[in-house]
N, C-alpha and C positions, 0 to 999 in steps of 0.2 A: 551218181546219186546226189552227190555233192551240188555238181552243176544246177541238176532240177531243183534243190532247195533255196538253191540261190535266186535261182528266175523265181521261182512262185513266192520268194519273200519281197522280191523286184516289185512284183507286178504286187503284191498285196501293197506295199508302201506307196506307189503307185496311183494304187487305187484309192487310198485313203489321203491323199497330200490335202495341203491347204488349201481351203475354199479358195485363198488369193488367186487361185489358177483358173484364166477362161475357161480352160480347156475342162474340166470336169466338172461344169457346172449340173451338166444333166446327170452325173453319175452322183452328186449331191443333191441332188430335188430326189436320184432313188433310194439313198441312203436314209433321208430323213423320211420318204413314204414308210420303207418298210418298221422304221422305229413308229411311228404312229399306226403301223398295222397291229403292235404289240400292245397300243395301249387301248386296253378295252373299258371307255369311257367316250363311246364313240356316238355318242348322239350331240352334235354340233351345235344343239339350240336346245340345254338342258332347262330351261325354265319352261320349253312346252310339254304339253303331257300329252300323250297318245290314249285315245281311250279304246283300242285294238292293236294285237299283238297280232301279226299274221307273219308264221315261220315258211320259210321258202328254203326248199334243198339242191343242192348242184351239183350234177352228176357226170361221168366222162372222163375218158380216158386221160392219163397222165399228157402235159403238154398240149391240151386243146382249147387252153385260154381260158379256165374258168375262172381264175383270181381274178386277172386280165377284169372277165367282164363285172364282176363282185368291184374291183379298185374303181373301175370309169363310171361308176353308178353310184356307187357311194361318194366319192372322193374327187371325181371329173380328173383323171388322173392316170394316164398311161405311161407303165414302166416299160423301155424298147428293151426288157428282155426278159429274163425267167429266171425262176428258184420254185424248188419242187414244194410245194404242201405237204408237211407232215402231219398225216392222220386227218385231223378236221381244223377249219377255221372259221372263223365267226367274224361278224360285222352287220350296224344296222344303221338304218336311216330311217329319219321321222319323216315320213309324205301326207299332203295333204288332197284327199279324193273329193270330187264334187260330185255332192249328194242332189236326188232330183227336187228333193223339199227346198227352196230358196230359203225358208225359214231358218232352215238349219246350217247351210252354208256348206260348210265341208266336213270330211271325215278327217280325224289325223290318225295315219298309222303309224304304228313303228314295224317297220320293214324287216325281220331278222333274215338275215341269209347266210346261208352253214355251207361254207367251198370245200368241197370232199376231195381226198387224196384220190389220185386215179392209178398209184400205182399196186399192185395184184396185193402187194402184202399187207394193205393196209383196210383192203375190203371188207375182211370180217367184223374189224371195228368200227368203220363208217356205219352197216347196213344197222347197225342200233340208233343210228341217227334218224332212218327213215320213218320211225313213229312219231307220230304227232304235224308231220310236215303239210303242211297245208298244200301245198305244190311241191313239182319237184322240174325241174329245168336239166333236160339229158342234153350237153355238147357236145359238138364232133368237129372238127377240123375238116373245112375244105382241100388243104393240101396233104391228109392224111387219110390214105383208102383205107388202113386198121381201121382207123377210129369210127369212121361210118357204118366197118359192117362191126364191130362190137354194140353199134346200137341196142338191139336186140337185147343182147348179153343185158343192157341195164336196163330195160323195160321187164324184163325177165325176175329180174331181183327188185324192181319197183313192186311190183305185182307179189312178188311172194314177202315181202316186209313191209310194204306203206298200208296206208289206210285205203279201200278199194274206193274212195271217196276222193283221193288224192287228184289234183288237178295235175296234169303230164303237158309239156309243152319240148318240140325238139327245138336246136337252136344248131345251128351252121354258122360257126366262127370262121373269121380270117377271110369274109367276101371279098374284100379291097383287093386280093392278090387273084383276080380273076385269069390272068393274062400269063400265060407260061408257066404258073403252081398250080394252078385249081385241078383234082383229079376227081373231085363229087359234082356231077353236075348238079345243078337246082333240080332238076324234075326229079331227077334220081332220089333227092331227100324229101323233096314235095309229095312224090309217091309212097316211099315211106311213110308220112307220116299219115298219110292219109289210108293204109292200112294197119297204122297203128292207132286210129281214131284219137289225132294231137293234133294243136296247133303247130304250126311251122313258121319258123324266124329266120331269118339272117342278118348276121351283126359283122359291125367291123368294130374290135374293141380300139384299135389307131384312130381310124376315122369315125368315131365315136358315131357309128351309123344302128341306129333303131334299135340302142340299147336302153334308153331311158324308155319307149314303146313297149319295150318287151315286159319292163315290170311293172309300168302304170298299166297294161293290160288283164297282166297277170292280178294284180290286186283287185281291180273292178271285177272279175270273173271269182277272186275268192268273195268277196264281198257279196255279189248274185249269190254264189251257193250258200253262205251264211243266213241269207235272207230268205233262203228256204227251208233250211232247217239249221238253226244255231248249234245243235250238238253233233255236225257233221263232221267235226275234225273232232270229239273226245278221244280221247287211246288212253288205253288201261298201263301202258310203263312209262310211268314221267324218270327224268334223265336228270339226274341229281345237279344241281345248277351248281354246287360247290367243286363236282369231279369235271363239272366241264370246265370252269375256270382255269383250275389246276392245272387239265390238259392242255389247255390251250396257253398257257404261262409256258408249261414246259414245250410244248412248242415251238413258240416264242423264242426263246433260248438255242433251241435248236435250230431252229431257221436262221440267226444271228450268225451263229458258229461256222454253220455253213458257208453264209454269205460273205465271212473275211477269208475263208480257206479257201472258197474257188479262183480260177483264173478269171484276168478280166473280160477278155473277151467272150467267151459264153454266155454272160452275165447280159452284156450288152450290145452282142447280134442282134438284125432281126428278130422281133417276135416270131413271127411267121416261121424263120427258124432255130426255133426254139429245140435245146439238147436237153436231153434226160441225163440231168448229172447226181440221180440219186445212184 
């Protein structure tokens, strides 16, 4: 036990060693990104005023890459490692959507992304966040058959807890790992999406493939649906914003503690081989 404790202390010390060490630059960037993730002033352009707010929820099993998708879209950052989401996390990004009317130019949208934990013990908590979602993205990992087999469970949850008008899409992540790792074929996923009557995308956070396309298409679809009926996404159960911030801050504290306690190798192994550290 003493030996294990000494090894853990040495790994922790090495992980947080001085930035002057050239071999730790990627580690330091990852720590910086984790710190930024806990800063709730997410708008990089605070002087820009968004005239619309779109709420999007990400669902799926643990380790499929939901957080990586959010980070890649919001920060253009890919962390080659894994840390469990505790409960639910939140990021937002200001984007501009072109409009048909040239005089109006663009719509400025504040896109709120709610990144949910996939672990079963958090599922009762996260279903409360389905209400009011304008779109829900269900993510699975093409190298993890179980995550694909659980897709219908997630869509059943959407049917039971979300607005009947919510826009739903299916996303296959880690498609850069086609050779030798992939266990869910593209046609399998496409056929399932067709049966569920939802749009289907493949993406890679590592290669930044289709990430922007997914969210921009989603925003256009939300806007088109709102144009037909602006009351489409009205909902009865408002979530108290102060409770959300309190919950997010507590999640962030737990994440930082967990990040420091884990061994170096699991965090910085390939994202495609993420391990559940919870």
